[in-house]
C-alpha positions as CSV (number, residue, x, y, z in Angstrom):
1,X,-22.6,23.8,13.8
2,X,-22.8,26.1,10.7
3,X,-20.4,26.2,7.8
4,X,-20.6,28.7,5.0
5,X,-21.6,27.3,1.6
6,X,-21.5,29.8,-1.2
7,X,-22.2,29.3,-4.9
8,X,-20.9,31.9,-7.4
9,X,-23.4,34.7,-7.8
10,X,-25.6,33.4,-4.9
11,X,-26.4,34.6,-1.4
12,X,-24.3,33.0,1.3
13,X,-26.1,30.1,3.0
14,X,-25.3,28.5,6.3
15,X,-25.2,24.8,6.7
16,X,-24.2,22.2,9.3
17,X,-20.7,21.1,10.1
18,X,-19.8,18.1,7.8
19,X,-18.4,16.0,10.6
20,X,-20.7,15.8,13.6
21,X,-19.4,13.2,16.2
22,X,-20.8,9.8,15.8
23,X,-19.4,7.7,18.7
24,X,-20.1,4.0,18.8
25,X,-22.5,2.9,21.7
26,X,-20.5,-0.2,22.4
27,X,-17.9,0.3,25.1
28,X,-14.3,-0.6,24.4
29,X,-14.3,-3.0,27.4
30,X,-17.0,-5.1,25.7
31,X,-15.2,-5.1,22.4
32,X,-11.9,-6.2,23.8
33,X,-13.2,-8.7,26.4
34,X,-10.1,-10.4,27.8
35,X,-7.7,-9.1,25.2
36,X,-5.0,-6.8,26.6
37,X,-3.3,-5.9,23.3
38,X,-3.9,-5.7,19.6
39,X,-7.1,-4.4,17.9
40,X,-10.6,-5.7,17.8
41,X,-13.6,-4.7,15.6
42,X,-16.6,-3.3,17.5
43,X,-20.3,-3.4,16.6
44,X,-19.8,-0.2,14.5
45,X,-17.1,-1.8,12.3
46,X,-14.4,0.3,13.9
47,X,-11.0,-0.9,15.0
48,X,-10.6,-0.5,18.8
49,X,-7.1,-0.6,20.4
50,X,-7.0,-3.1,23.3
51,X,-3.6,-2.0,24.4
52,X,0.1,-2.5,23.5
53,X,2.8,-4.9,24.7
54,X,6.2,-4.2,26.1
55,X,9.3,-3.7,23.9
56,X,10.3,-7.4,24.2
57,X,6.8,-8.8,23.8
58,X,4.5,-9.6,20.9
59,X,0.7,-9.7,20.8
60,X,-0.7,-13.2,19.9
61,X,-4.0,-13.9,18.1
62,X,-5.8,-14.1,21.4
63,X,-4.9,-10.6,22.4
64,X,-2.3,-11.6,25.0
65,X,1.3,-10.4,25.4
66,X,3.9,-13.1,24.9
67,X,7.7,-13.0,24.8
68,X,8.8,-11.8,21.3
69,X,10.3,-14.7,19.3
70,X,10.5,-13.1,15.9
71,X,12.0,-10.0,14.3
72,X,9.5,-7.1,13.7
73,X,10.2,-5.3,10.4
74,X,10.9,-1.6,11.1
75,X,9.1,-0.1,8.1
76,X,8.8,3.5,9.3
77,X,12.4,3.5,10.7
78,X,13.8,2.2,7.4
79,X,12.1,5.0,5.5
80,X,12.7,7.9,7.9
81,X,14.1,10.8,5.9
82,X,13.9,8.9,2.6
83,X,11.4,9.4,-0.2
84,X,12.3,6.6,-2.6
85,X,14.2,3.3,-3.0
86,X,14.1,-0.1,-1.4
87,X,15.8,-0.4,1.9
88,X,16.4,-3.1,4.6
89,X,13.7,-3.6,7.1
90,X,16.0,-4.8,9.9
91,X,14.7,-8.4,9.6
92,X,16.4,-9.6,6.5
93,X,13.7,-8.2,4.2
94,X,13.2,-5.0,2.3
95,X,10.6,-2.2,2.2
96,X,9.7,0.2,-0.6
97,X,9.9,3.9,0.5
98,X,8.4,5.3,-2.6
99,X,9.2,5.9,-6.3
100,X,10.4,8.9,-8.1
101,X,8.4,10.7,-10.9
102,X,9.3,10.4,-14.5
103,X,12.6,12.2,-15.2
104,X,14.0,11.8,-11.7
105,X,16.2,9.2,-10.2
106,X,16.6,7.9,-6.6
107,X,20.0,8.8,-5.1
108,X,22.1,6.6,-2.7
109,X,20.5,8.5,0.3
110,X,16.9,7.9,-0.8
111,X,16.1,11.3,-2.4
112,X,14.5,11.9,-5.8
113,X,16.7,14.2,-8.0
114,X,15.8,15.5,-11.4
115,X,18.2,15.3,-14.3
116,X,19.3,18.9,-13.6
117,X,20.0,18.1,-10.0
118,X,17.0,19.7,-8.5
119,X,15.2,17.7,-5.8
120,X,11.9,16.2,-7.0
121,X,9.5,17.5,-4.3
122,X,6.4,17.4,-6.5
123,X,4.7,20.1,-8.6
124,X,5.4,23.8,-8.0
125,X,3.8,25.6,-5.0
126,X,3.3,22.5,-2.9
127,X,1.4,20.5,-5.5
128,X,1.7,16.8,-6.4
129,X,3.5,15.0,-9.1
130,X,1.4,11.9,-9.4
131,X,-0.8,11.3,-12.5
132,X,-4.6,11.2,-12.4
133,X,-6.0,7.8,-13.4
134,X,-8.1,7.3,-16.6
135,X,-8.9,3.6,-16.0
136,X,-11.2,2.3,-13.3
137,X,-9.7,0.0,-10.6
138,X,-11.8,-2.2,-8.4
139,X,-8.8,-3.6,-6.6
140,X,-6.0,-2.0,-4.6
141,X,-3.1,-2.0,-7.1
142,X,0.5,-2.7,-5.9
143,X,1.5,0.3,-3.7
144,X,4.4,2.5,-4.5
145,X,5.2,2.8,-0.8
146,X,4.8,0.4,2.1
147,X,4.4,3.4,4.5
148,X,1.1,4.5,6.1
149,X,-1.0,6.2,3.4
150,X,-4.4,7.6,2.5
151,X,-6.4,5.7,-0.2
152,X,-9.1,7.5,-2.1
153,X,-12.3,5.6,-2.8
154,X,-15.4,6.4,-5.0
155,X,-18.1,4.4,-3.2
156,X,-21.7,3.9,-4.3
157,X,-24.7,2.2,-2.7
158,X,-26.2,-0.7,-4.8
159,X,-28.9,1.5,-6.4
160,X,-27.1,4.8,-7.0
161,X,-26.1,6.1,-10.5
162,X,-22.5,6.0,-11.4
163,X,-21.0,9.4,-12.2
164,X,-17.5,8.0,-12.9
165,X,-15.9,10.5,-10.5
166,X,-12.9,8.2,-10.1
167,X,-11.9,8.4,-13.8
168,X,-13.2,11.8,-15.0
169,X,-10.5,13.6,-12.9
170,X,-12.9,15.1,-10.4
171,X,-11.7,13.2,-7.3
172,X,-8.1,13.4,-8.5
173,X,-8.3,17.2,-8.8
174,X,-9.8,17.5,-5.4
175,X,-6.8,15.5,-4.0
176,X,-4.5,17.8,-6.0
177,X,-6.2,20.9,-4.5
178,X,-6.2,19.9,-0.8
179,X,-2.7,18.2,-0.8
180,X,-1.3,21.2,-2.7
181,X,-2.7,23.6,-0.2
182,X,-1.4,21.6,2.7
183,X,2.0,21.4,1.1
184,X,2.2,25.1,1.0
185,X,1.2,25.4,4.6
186,X,3.8,22.7,5.6
187,X,6.5,24.1,3.4
188,X,6.9,21.1,1.2
189,X,5.7,17.9,2.8
190,X,2.1,16.8,2.3
191,X,-0.2,13.8,2.8
192,X,1.0,10.5,1.4
193,X,-1.7,9.2,-0.9
194,X,-1.9,5.7,-2.3
195,X,-0.3,5.6,-5.7
196,X,0.6,2.7,-8.1
197,X,3.4,3.2,-10.5
198,X,3.3,7.0,-10.1
199,X,-0.5,7.1,-10.7
200,X,-3.1,8.0,-8.0
201,X,-4.8,4.7,-7.1
202,X,-8.5,5.7,-6.7
203,X,-10.6,2.6,-6.0
204,X,-14.2,2.1,-7.1
205,X,-16.5,0.1,-4.8
206,X,-20.2,-0.6,-5.2
207,X,-21.7,-1.7,-2.0
208,X,-24.3,-4.5,-1.6
209,X,-26.7,-2.3,0.4
210,X,-29.1,0.3,-1.0
211,X,-28.9,4.0,-0.3
212,X,-31.9,3.8,2.0
213,X,-30.3,1.0,4.0
214,X,-27.1,2.9,4.5
215,X,-28.9,6.2,5.1
216,X,-30.8,4.9,8.1
217,X,-34.2,5.9,9.4
218,X,-34.0,7.0,13.0
219,X,-32.0,8.8,15.7
220,X,-31.5,5.9,18.0
221,X,-28.0,4.9,19.1
222,X,-28.1,1.9,16.8
223,X,-25.4,1.6,14.1
224,X,-27.8,-0.5,12.0
225,X,-30.6,2.2,11.7
226,X,-29.4,5.4,13.3
227,X,-29.1,8.3,10.8
228,X,-25.9,9.5,12.5
229,X,-24.0,6.3,11.6
230,X,-23.6,6.4,7.8
231,X,-19.8,6.5,8.1
232,X,-19.8,3.5,10.4
233,X,-22.0,1.5,8.1
234,X,-19.9,2.3,5.1
235,X,-16.8,1.2,7.0
236,X,-18.5,-2.0,8.1
237,X,-19.4,-2.8,4.5
238,X,-16.0,-2.0,3.2
239,X,-14.4,-4.3,5.8
240,X,-16.8,-7.1,5.0
241,X,-15.7,-6.8,1.4
242,X,-12.0,-7.0,2.3
243,X,-11.4,-3.4,1.1
244,X,-9.7,-2.1,4.4
245,X,-6.0,-2.7,5.1
246,X,-3.9,-1.9,8.1
247,X,-1.9,1.4,8.1
248,X,-4.3,3.0,5.6
249,X,-6.9,5.8,6.1
250,X,-9.7,5.7,3.5
251,X,-11.0,9.0,2.1
252,X,-14.4,8.1,0.7
253,X,-16.4,10.1,-1.8
254,X,-19.7,8.5,-1.3
255,X,-22.4,8.9,-4.0
256,X,-25.2,8.5,-1.5
257,X,-26.8,10.6,1.2
258,X,-27.1,11.2,4.9
259,X,-30.0,12.8,6.7
260,X,-27.7,14.0,9.4
261,X,-24.6,15.7,7.9
262,X,-22.5,16.4,4.8
263,X,-19.8,14.0,6.0
264,X,-18.3,12.0,8.8
265,X,-14.9,11.3,10.3
266,X,-13.1,9.0,12.7
267,X,-11.4,10.8,15.6
268,X,-8.8,8.7,17.4
269,X,-8.4,7.8,20.2
270,X,-12.0,8.8,21.1
271,X,-13.4,7.3,17.9
272,X,-11.2,4.7,16.2
273,X,-11.9,4.1,12.5
274,X,-10.3,3.8,9.1
275,X,-12.9,5.7,7.0
276,X,-13.5,9.3,6.3
277,X,-16.6,10.0,4.2
278,X,-18.2,12.8,2.3
279,X,-21.9,12.2,1.6
280,X,-22.1,13.8,-1.8
281,X,-25.9,13.6,-2.2
282,X,-27.0,14.9,1.2
283,X,-29.3,17.9,1.7
284,X,-29.0,19.5,5.1
285,X,-31.2,22.3,6.2
286,X,-32.6,22.7,2.7
287,X,-29.1,23.1,1.2
288,X,-27.5,20.5,-1.1
289,X,-24.0,19.7,0.3
290,X,-22.7,19.3,-3.2
291,X,-24.2,22.7,-4.4
292,X,-20.8,24.3,-4.4
293,X,-18.2,23.1,-7.1
294,X,-15.4,20.9,-5.9
295,X,-12.6,19.0,-7.7
296,X,-12.3,21.9,-10.2
297,X,-9.8,22.1,-13.1
298,X,-8.4,25.3,-11.6
299,X,-7.6,23.4,-8.4
300,X,-9.4,26.2,-6.4
301,X,-10.7,24.6,-3.2
302,X,-14.4,24.3,-2.8
303,X,-16.5,23.3,0.1
304,X,-16.0,19.5,-0.3
305,X,-12.2,19.9,-0.9
306,X,-11.8,21.8,2.4
307,X,-14.2,19.5,4.2
308,X,-12.3,16.3,3.1
309,X,-9.0,17.7,4.3
310,X,-10.6,18.9,7.5
311,X,-12.0,15.4,8.1
312,X,-8.9,13.6,7.1
313,X,-7.0,15.5,9.8
314,X,-9.7,14.4,12.2
315,X,-8.9,10.8,11.2
316,X,-5.3,11.5,12.2
317,X,-6.3,12.5,15.7
318,X,-6.6,16.3,15.1
319,X,-7.4,18.5,17.0
320,X,-6.2,16.6,20.1
321,X,-8.3,17.0,23.2
322,X,-5.1,18.2,25.1
323,X,-4.8,21.3,22.8
324,X,-5.4,24.6,24.5
325,X,-8.0,25.7,22.0
326,X,-9.7,22.4,21.5
327,X,-13.5,22.1,21.7
328,X,-16.4,20.2,20.3
329,X,-14.9,16.8,19.6
330,X,-11.8,17.7,17.5
331,X,-12.2,21.3,16.5
332,X,-10.4,24.6,17.4
333,X,-11.5,28.0,18.4
334,X,-8.5,30.2,19.0
335,X,-9.6,33.1,21.2
336,X,-6.3,34.9,20.7
337,X,-6.7,35.0,16.9
338,X,-8.2,38.0,15.2
339,X,-10.1,35.7,12.8
340,X,-10.5,32.3,14.5
341,X,-12.9,31.1,11.7
342,X,-10.0,31.0,9.3
343,X,-8.4,28.0,11.0
344,X,-8.7,24.8,8.9
345,X,-10.0,22.9,12.0
346,X,-12.4,25.7,13.2
347,X,-16.0,25.1,14.2
348,X,-18.3,27.6,16.0
349,X,-18.9,27.1,19.7
350,X,-22.2,25.8,20.8
351,X,-24.5,28.6,22.1
352,X,-22.2,31.4,21.0
353,X,-22.7,34.0,18.3
354,X,-19.6,32.7,16.3
355,X,-19.1,33.3,12.6
356,X,-19.3,30.4,10.1
357,X,-16.2,28.7,8.8
358,X,-14.4,31.3,6.7
359,X,-13.6,29.2,3.6
360,X,-14.2,32.3,1.4
361,X,-12.1,34.8,3.3
362,X,-9.4,36.7,1.4
363,X,-6.2,34.7,1.7
364,X,-7.9,31.4,2.4
365,X,-7.7,29.3,5.6
366,X,-4.7,28.8,7.8
367,X,-3.2,25.6,9.3
368,X,-3.3,26.0,13.1
369,X,-3.5,29.7,14.0
370,X,-0.7,30.5,16.5
371,X,0.7,27.0,16.0
372,X,-0.2,25.7,19.4
373,X,-3.0,23.2,18.8
374,X,-2.1,20.6,16.2
375,X,1.0,21.7,14.2
376,X,4.5,22.6,15.2
377,X,3.8,23.2,18.9
378,X,6.3,20.9,20.8
379,X,3.8,20.4,23.6
380,X,3.8,16.6,23.7
381,X,0.4,15.9,22.1
382,X,-0.5,15.0,18.5
383,X,1.4,17.2,16.0
384,X,0.7,17.0,12.3
385,X,4.4,17.6,11.5
386,X,5.2,14.2,13.0
387,X,2.4,12.3,11.3
388,X,3.4,9.0,9.7
389,X,1.0,9.9,6.9
390,X,3.2,12.7,5.6
391,X,5.5,12.4,2.6
392,X,8.4,12.4,3.1
393,X,8.2,10.5,6.3
394,X,9.3,12.7,9.2
395,X,11.9,11.7,11.7
396,X,10.2,10.2,14.9
397,X,7.0,9.8,12.9
398,X,3.9,8.6,14.8
399,X,0.7,6.9,13.8
400,X,-2.6,8.3,15.1
401,X,-3.3,7.6,18.8
402,X,-4.9,4.3,19.2
403,X,-3.8,2.9,15.9
């Protein structure tokens, strides 16, 4: 499915959608076996939900529901409507709901307020207030918040050159660009990224496999060799290295290539996973995926900034299959809209003469044209405004389906 990739002063060039579906061939019934609750890891390295227990039950290590004998900390409930401070978790413990930026204090109701009394909602125009890191971190530093979050990673295969994108500001600027744009669309809230002491915590990971091993060599439905399974192999390697934690979605800038696409995403509940990946060194259809600038000092969104946000929303279960304009495994084509290609989650329909993704249109993209597919719709299916990955945490926040 084509996307428009344009370099300044060049002729527009079409290229494939960065997130073609890559379902795991192993059925959930085989992954779960006799388990009726909890999560299990399938052959693709993905977390598969085996079910949930009743309100007075708990899931044991064998995946069976037993009467609950211990208190379950209510992290999301404790932080609902609060953006900072440490609060009771309902079980005698405490949970951090975030920290305020320099020059602001946390009030008695969990709100950050500047010295002048103005709420600290981040930088102007929906931007972010966290600092960019200048020192590399190979471990997940202590989190500012215990809530669900998105952790940025700069990941390299064993034999790829290191461009230091985690400490030169490029990945950080990309995050500033796409969270700032989303904040404008949402009217203030935006994605909760992993921070440590007010600084964006971008992790660096060098994997043990080569670029060729991770790239794959065939089209077979085999996660070990299939070219469509780069994202799954990256997630499997990260899990084996202990780099994946619960309640965290990982946005990976991968300094290797795919022969299949410019990026890949999980899409719960159909495709459960914790990793979103942009394959920075891919060339698809003769066009380098990284040909267009991204992570720019101006914070103008380029192809990979848009694509990462697009795929992160896939990782949150967007666009849900129940949405009226859903098509093609998590995308939207709103036939009532004058310019459907301006939707953030747009993709052309197969076999139709549809335009490419309009990332260069005057006025930019829009979050959910007509607000009926994945944001502010009140239709009972996945809605971004209630995502547990938003900061501040919405009331009645929900994790992605299947998490």
